[in-house]
C-alpha positions, 0 to 999 in steps of 0.5 A: 486497511486498503487493498490495491490489486493491480491485475488489469485495472487497479481496484481499491477495496476496504478490508479487515475488521474493527476500527475506522482509520482514514483511508487513502484514495486510489491516487494516494495508493498509486503515489505510494506504490511508485515511491516504493518502486523507485526505492524512495521513502513514502510519506503518509498522505494523511499526516505527512510522516514517513511510512514504513514498508514491509514486503512478503512473498505470496504464491503469485507475487509480492505483498507490501504492507505500508503503514504510517506509525503516527496515524496508523493508516495503512495500505496493502499493495499486491505486486504480481510475480511478472512485475515483482523483482 
């Protein structure tokens, strides 16, 4: 799983235990985030299939889990409260 933390500068880190899945580049994560912000469907940069997004509240913003059902690659995007809407 990849985590994109957008405080001042975007930082991409690999987290979580277990199996290896193909990761996304920072550019891929930014494109996915922009598609979600525009309320457009995101497609997986690895296989091209549609991605499924789920959002949940966090103490200081919103957390998005965006996952490809086909190749099971995923990215977690953190949206700070000031930018979350």
